[in-house]
N, C-alpha and C positions, 0 to 999 in steps of 0.2 A: 931370739924370739921377739916378735912384735906384739904388743898389747893393743887390743882394739881401742879406738877412741870411744869415749863415752860422754854423755851429757846431752843437753838439748840441742846444741849446735851440730853435733855429730848426727843425732837422730834426724834433725831437719835436713841436713845435707843428704843423707841416705834416702829419705823420703822424696826430696826434690829430684834426685837422680832417677829414682824408680818411676816417678810421675812423668818425667820427660821421656824416659825410655818407652813408656806405655802410651804416650800422647798420640792422638790422631795425626796423620800426616805421613810424609815419606820417611822411612826408616833411616836413611842417610842423614837427612837434616835433623831428625830427632837425635841421632847419635852425636852429631856435632854439637848441638845445644847441650846435651847431657854431659859431654866431656868438658865443655866450657864451664858449666856449673861445678863439676867435680874438681877441675883445676882450681877454681876459685875457693872451694871448700878446703882443698889441701893447702893452698897458699895462706889461707886465714888460720890454719892450724886446727880446723874443725875435724879433719880426717888426716890419717897418716898414709903415706905412699908406701905400700908393701912391695916386696920384690915380685910377687905374683901379679899385683895390680899394675905395676910398672910394665911387666911383660904383656899383659892384656891390652893396656893402652897403646903399646907399640904395635901390636897386631891390628888393633882397630885403626890406628893411623894409616897403616898400609892398606887396609880395606877401603878407607875413605879417600885415598890419594887419587888425584885426577889431574890431567893436563888441562890447561886453559881451554875453556869452551867445551870440554868433554863432559858428557852426562854419564853418571854412574848408573849401571843397569841393575838387574835383579840379583846377580851374584854378589855385588857389593852390598845391597840391601840385606840379603840373606846373611852374609857374613857379619854385617853390623848387628843385626838382631841377635845372632848367636853369641857374639863377643859381649854385647851389652848384658845379656842374661848371665854370663860368667862373671862379669864385673859386678853385677848386682849381688851375686852370691858372695864374692870376695869382699864387698864393702862391709860385711859383718865383722871382718878381721881388720879393717883399715882404721 
């Protein structure tokens, strides 16, 4: 069983992720920036990487994968938004 991270750093990391997730702009770019911030929060110890979070991040990586020069379309954006919402819910356990 994983105990959720607590304290100001964890709260700030969760809020920053949610802010980036809801930012104006393309969902794919927002997702990339949100994951970068989340990775930094995990690396700093502010949040813990749970098994569910790990699986969601792997799914998101697949949704955001693209070949050089390829633009990601609406399905990738829709998948990114869906997975980001799931990650946001899971962050309360991270």
